[in-house]
N, C-alpha and C positions, 0 to 999 in steps of 0.2 A: 807680844802681839805686833805682826807687820799691819802697814797701812793698808795693802792690797786685802789681807784677812779679815781685817776690820770693815772695809768697804763692802765685801761680799758678804758677812752677817749683817751689816746694815740694810743691803740691798733683799737679803732673804727676809728679814724683819718687816720691811716694807709690804712683801709681797705678802707675807703671812696677814699682815694687818689690813690689806686691799683686799684680801680672799674673805676675810671675816665680817666685811662690813655688807649689810642686805643693800640691796637695789629697792627703790621706791617700788618696784612691782612686788617685789618679796615680801617687803613690808605691809602694804595692803593686802596681800594674800596671807598674811600671817594674822590679820585679824579677824579673818574669817565673817560670821555673821555676826559679829559684836559691831552695832553701830557705834558706838560710844569711842570705842579704839579708832574706827575709821575717822569720827571727828576729830578727835585728839589728834592724829596723824595729819589730818590735812591742817589744821593750827598750826603744827609745828612747821610743816611745809612752806606755809604762808610766811611765817617769820623768818624763815631761811631764806627764802628766795625774794630778790627785789631789795634794792635800798634808795629808790629816789623817794623824793617828798611826798609824793602820792602814790597809791595802790597800784600795781601792775595789773593787768588782764587774768595773769595767772593765779596772782594774790585773791584778787576779787572771786574768781572762780572757786578756789580752794574754801576760802570763806564762807560762801554759798552753799557750798556741798557739805562743810560742817554745820551751818544752822538746818539743812536738810536732816542731816542724820541725827542730831538730836531733836529735832522734831517728830521724826518718826519713832526713836528711842524712848521718847517721853510718851507717847501715844500707846506704844506696846506694854509699857509698865503700868500706865494707868489702866489699860484694860486687864492686867495680871493681876494687879492689886484689887480692882473691882469684882473681878470674878471671885477671885478668893475670900472677900469679905461677904461677896452677895451668898456664898455658898456657907460662910460659917456662921450667919447671922439668920440662914432662912430656915424653913422647916425641915426635918428629916426626912428623907424617902423613907416610904414604908413597904414599897414592892419593887419589883424587878431587880435591876442590878445596881450595886455601889454607885455613886457619882463619882467625877473625878476628885481624886485627892488635893489635900489642902497643902501648899506650899509654906513650910515652915522656915526653912533656911537653905541659903542656893551658895555656893562656891564655885571654882574654876573646874573642879573634878569631882564634886559630891553633891547632893541634895538630899534633904530631907522632907519628907511629907506625914501628914496624919489623915486620916480616912476623914472623909466628911462627914455628916451625921446620917444615918442610914440605920432605920429602925425595922427591918421586917417581919413577918409573922415568926420567922425561924431566928434561934439568938444564933449572934452571931460568935464565934469562939476562935476563929483566927483569921487573919488576910495576909494576902501576900500582894507585892505589889510587882508591875510589870512596866517595862519601857524599851523603848526603840530610839533611832535616830529620825529626827523628820525631814524625811528628804522626799521631794513630789506634793502631790495635793490630797488630800482626804485620807492621811495616812491614820490607819487605827492599830490599838494595840491590840495583840492577841495572847493569848494563854502560853504560847511556846517563846516570846519574847522574852526569855530569861539569863541572856548572856551576859548581863550586866552585874558585878559583885552586889550585891543586894536584892536583887530580882528574884523571884521564886520563893524566897525563905516564907517559911511559917512564923507570924509574928503574933503575940497574944492579942487579943482583940482590946484588953485593960488597958487604958493609958497607952496606948498603941504609935510608936513612931516608927516610919518604914525610910530606912537608910539606902540611897544608891548611889554607888561609887564608880570607879573607871570610867567617868565622862570624859569626854574631850572636849579641852577648852576651846570657848569661842562657835562650839557648834550647839543646835538645838534639837530638844528632844520632846517626845510626849510619853505621858504616862498613865496607867489605870490601874486600878486594884480589883481584886477579887475575895470575895467574902466567903467563909467555910463555916460549917457547923461543927460540932466537937467530933461527929463522927466524917468527919471529911467530906461530908456533901459541899458541894459546888451552889449556893443559894446563886436562884436567878439563872443557873446553867449556862451562864458565860460570864465573860471577865466584864467590869466596869465598864462605865463611860471614857472616854479617852479625853486628856486633859489638851487645854490650848499649848502650843509649843514653849517651851521655857529655854531660854539661854543658858548655859552652862559659863558662867563669868563670876568673879570678883565684882558686885555689880557696883561702879562709881555711882554715887548720889547724882541723879540729873540735874539736880538744884547745882552741885559742883560743875558741872561741864558747862551750865551756862553762863555760869561765873568767870570760866577759864576762857569762853568765847568771848565775853565780855571785854575780858583783858587784851587777849589777842587782837581783835578786832580792831581795838582802840592805838593800840600799839603799830596795827599794820594802818590804819588810816582808812579803814572801811568803817566809817562811823554809824550809819543807818543800822548795820548790824549788831554793833556794840551796844546802841542804843535798843534795842529789839529784845537782846539778853538780860540788859539791865533791867528792862520794865518787868520781864519774866520774873527777875528776885525781888523786885519791888512790891509786886501783886502778891508776892508769897509771904513775905515779912511783915508788910503792913496791912492793918485791918481792913478789911473789906467793909465792914459797917461803918457808915459817917459816924464822927465823933459826938457826942451829946451837945445839946444846945448851948449848954456853959461854957463849953471849948470854943463856939465861934464868937469871934472878939469883932465887932464893927469899931473900926478906927476912925470912921467920919460918919456924915450923914448920908454920902452916897451908897445906892445899894452895890454898886461896882465894887467897894472897898470892901473885901471880907478876908479874912485870912481863916482858914479851916485849919486847926493841926490835926497832924496825923499821928498814929499811934503805934507804937512796935507790936505785933500781933505777938502776945506773950506764949500761945499757943505752939505755935512755929519756933519763935526764938528760945524757947527753953528746951526744945529737944534738938537744936542744931548744933554742929559740932564749931568750937571757938576758930577753928580756921574759915568755916563757911561763913560765918558772921562777919570777921574780918573780910573776906572777898566781899560780902555784900556792902560793907560799909566803903570799900575802893569803888565797887560798880554806883554807887550815889555821886562820888567825884568822877568818875569817867562821864555819867548821865550831864552832870552841871557843866563839865568841861566844854563838852561836845555841843550842849544846848548855847552856849557864850559864843562858841566858834560858828555857830550857825546862826544866831541873831536871834533864838528863842527868848533868851534872857539877857535883857540890857542893862547895865548899871557902872556908871563912871564916877559916884561921888556918894560918901554917905552923909545923909542929912537926918533930919526930923519931919519931913514931907510924908512918910509911912510905906508901906511895901509896895511893890507894883502888882497890877493886878492883871489877869489874864489877856493876852493880846496886846499889852502896852510894850512899845518899842523905842518911845523917848521920853524924855524928862519933861514934865510939865514947865 
């Protein structure tokens, strides 16, 4: 192979590679309505831009946007979880149309539902689920919204699970079920209530997103955002209730000197992944390091004079 042909092949390869690389606008567009993906994109953008000792304005803006996206995503997930829990534990509806279905499983292209408690005067023999993309405002599901795979199919009411597939990743959808008698009569003469919009995505745990934000903000130098994210993790994994009185030790006669021992919350720690627990541990070190940098924690020697109390900034 000649040098000129090798050079031509190299240039072609470089052209193909550059054509395959998405621009920043294309990447953010690909995130769709997935707020967590947008947050992760902004974190990575902040890490890749700027190399000074202090964060640039662009880096700070990226981190602030990431914080906003995660906060909004957390609010949406909490609303979805609260609504789902309330319908599941609430009393069964005994008249009218079925309530919105209960979300059982969510993936990027498929969701699984169960009918919410519904006990009308007529015995329910079949359920059908209907769905449509959430575009605009006040979107309601209708009986003709059966274009997605799994919608419009009759599923026996006993131990019923309703699966909808063919969803577009990072788009939001609304769902509703209709109940039928054994003779095919539509109970309530209409489709059930429409659910809240649900995002089609592999749900990255919100806590993991906070952990990523804590590390990214610390690396960039946006310490206030890093502390905020670390605090979210701390409040989740550390028991909210104060420890028993036996765990409060008075090291001196002064009331200012108290050491309240914190305990890891076993209910949250037992269900967390090892990776998330490790990132929570890293966030503690980040919190301590940032506190030392900002003068919130002061220590320059080891001694037997006891721990520092809140607000102390000098050795006695």
